Each structure stands twice: as structure tokens, then as C-alpha cells.
C-alpha positions, 0 to 999 in steps of 0.5 A: 499500499502507498502512504498518503504522500506517495499517492499525492506526489504521484498525482502531482506527477501526472498532472504536470506531465510535460514537466515530468518528462523534461526532468526524466529527459534531463536525468536520463541524458545526464546518467547515460552520458556518465556511464558512456564517458566512464566506460570508454575511459575505463576501457582505454585506460585498461588497454593502456595498462594491458598494452604496457604491463600485460605481457611483461613482469609487475615487479623486478628483484635484482642484485644491489651493488654499491659503489666503493667509498672512502671514510676519512676522519676530519676532527669528530666528524666522519666525511664519505667521499665517493670513489670515481671507478671504471663502469662495472658489469651488471651485478648478479644474483648469486645462489637464487635457488633459496630465494626463488623457494622463499618468493614462491611462497610469498603472498599475493605474487602469481608468477615467479620467474629467474632470467638470465639476460645478456647481449650478443650477436646471432650469426648465420651465413656470415651475416650478424645481427645484435640480439638479446639472450633471455635464459628462462624456465619456460614454464615459468616465464610463459606466464609472463610473456605467453611465449607458448601461444606466440610460437606459430612456427615450430615447437615451443620447447627449450633444452639443450642447444634449442632456442626460439627466436623472433619472427623479425629475426627469422625473416631478416636472416632467412632462418627457418625451424631446424636452422643452426645459428651461432651466438656470440656474446660481447665477452667473446664466448660462443655457442652453436644452437638449433632454432626450435621455433619461431614466435611473433610478439606483434612488436617488431622490436622484440620480434627482430632482437629477442632470443629464449634459451634454457636457463642453464644453457645461458648461464654456460654462455655468459659465464655465470656459475649458476648466476642469474640477472634478475627475478621477474615477478607478476601479480593479479592487482597491478596497481598493488605492485608498490605495496607488494614490492615494499613487503618483499623489500622489507623480506629482502633488504639486500637486493634492489626492487623495481615496479612497473609504476615506478618505471612508468610515471609518466603514463600514471600521471597521464591516467590520473589526469584523465580520470580527473578530467572524466569526474570533473565532466561528470560532476558538472553533468551531474550539477546541471541535472540537479539544478534542472530538477530543483527549478522545475520542482520549485515551479511545481510547488508555486503551481501546487501551493494552492493544493498544498494549502488546501491539504494543510488546512484539512490536517496535512502536516507540515512534514507530509507536505515536505515528503510530497515533494522529496518523494517526487525527487526520489521517484524521478531520480531512481526511475531516470537514472535506471532508464539512463543506465540502459541508454547509456548501454545501448549507446556503448553497444552502438559505439561498438558496432559503429566502430568495429564496423569501421575498424576503429576500436582497438579495445573493449568497452565494458559497463561495470555493474558497480559503476551503474549502481554508484551513479543510480544512488548518486543520481537519486540522492542528487534528486532528492537533494534538489527536491529539498528547496521545494519541500522547504517552500511547501513546509512554509506555506500558510494555509489561510493565505495561500487560499485567500490569495488562490 
């Protein structure tokens, strides 16, 4: 059963049909724009993040190498003077197995993959090209780089002298699966390898320079005596990389920890600016809708002042008169925001169809249920807030004066 105030509010809405339709149209347009805009920007940001860190490590653990220092005493003070030395080779992690075992049980880490990385040259038929050699455990590294599914020629198998090379490198040097190549390091070491497979990362720089081989074979090639270059890690919540990295650093203070967030400050700044502009636009859209509701309901309060006065003269309480307009605001806000959400979803579907037919859309747009619910709640509350002014005006009406002045 509807309350007395609800019945009167519904009657006022039906009598002022044109005003009701205008308010609903304003809410529908405002909410649909907000749904479309937030979904579009969220999809764009997800695509940027996926392209940046989707197939790359989120956290890196490296050996920390301190520069030599000279400590001199001057009175009661100690002076630390850096010593200028020649550039050193990259630091390596020795005896990494206990560390790897420890990280395997660390919470929030989805993938932990040791890596040996070094530069060198690939030679075939007296033609050489610079390459980056990556020694890996295939089962671990595949979780980060999706190597197996990217091998489109040959087999994704490492071990012994088997290697995987990029498509660009294979086309440049006319290499096929089963071809024999020579890899020489900058230190003068060399080895002969068989190409087991050719991968395609859809990235020209990677396809023309990366070579994957078994981690033990790469250690022998670079004379590392069982050491590794670094440990790469991935997590589920990519924006938690800084917090997780701090916990890893606390447990492993002797190592250097890097995150994708620390290495992509400009991208994060751009995403934050994008989000801020989106929130600003949505705020002003909501403000315009709220002011529109307030103005229309204020006019309705003036138009219905005689009816309100009669109701108050018949014994309707002041609070009940106020609630009539608050209920109108709630009904308009809730129904308008629900319809606006549906229209917003429709706009996204139309945009996807139009973009895909023209080949312009390269990322997916999805409406998050949580976002839609939040907008419905906010719009409903804003509509109720917009009805406060006409509600107070109705509450302040004096029945005798209203009826007398008609």
C-alpha cells in the first residue's frame, strides 16, 4: 500500500506530465552520458595498462651493487667520499634457488620467474645481428610472456641447444625451424644452437632482437656459474605493485626492487589526469541535472501551492507536505537513472558496432555493474537533494494566506 504522501506525489507528477517528462529526459541524458564516458575511459585505461604491463613483469628483483666509498676522519666528523671507478658489469644474483623458493610462497605473487639476460650477436651465413638473449625456465616465464601461444612456427621447446627466435629476426636472416645459428656474446663466448621455434610478439623491436633459451644453457654461455640477472614477478592487482614491492624489500633488504609503476611515472600521471577530467565532466553533468530538477520542482511547488494549502488546512502535517516533493525527487531520480543506465549501455553497444565496422576500435568497452549502481544511487540522492528547496517552500506555506490569495 502506498502512503498518503506517495499518492499525492504521484498525482502531481501525472498532472504536470510535461514537466515530469522534461525532468526524466534530463536525468536520462545526464546518466547515459556519465555511463558512456566512464566506460569509454575505463576501457581505454585498461587497454593502455594491458599494452604496458600485460605481458611484462610487474615487479623486478635485482642484485644491489653499492659504489665503493672512502671514509675519512676530520676531527669528530666522518666524511664519506665516493671513489670514481670504471663502469662495472651488471650485478648478478648468486645462489638464487633459496630466494626463488622463498618468493614462491610469498603472498600475492602470481608468477615468479628467474631470468638470465645478456646481449650478443647472432650469426648465420656470415651475417650478424645484435640480439638480446633471455635464459628462462619456460614453464615459469610463459606465465608472463605467453611464449607458447606466440610460437606460430615450430615447437615451443627449450633445452640443450634449442632456442626460440623472433619472427623479424627469422625473416631478416632467412632462418627456419631446424636452422643452425651461432650466438656470440660481447665477452667473446660463443655457442651453436638449433632453432626449435619462431615466435611473434606483434612487436617489431622484440621480434627482431629477442632470443629465448634454457636458463642453464644461458648461464654457461655468459659464464655466470649458476647466477642469474634478476627475478621477474607478476601479480593479480597491478596497481598494488608498490605495496607488494615494499613488503618484498622488507624481507629482502639486500636486493634492489623495481615496479612497473616506478618505471612508468608518465603513463600513471596521464591516466590520473584522464580520470580527473572524467570525474570533473561527470560532476558538472550531475550538477546541471540537479539544478534542472530543483528549478522545475520549485515551479511545481508554486503551481501546486493552492493544493498544498488546502491539504494543510484539512490537517495534513507540515512534514507530510515536505515529503510529497521529496518523494517526487526520489521517484524521478531513481526511474530516470535506471532508464539512463539502460540508454548508456545502448549507446556503448551502438558505438562498438559502429567502431568495429569501421575498424577504429582497438579495445573493449564494458559497463561495470558497480559503476552503474553507484551512478543510480548518486543520481537518486542528488534528485532528492534537488527537491529539498521546493519541499521547504511547501512546508513554509500558510494555508489561510494561500487559499485567500488563491
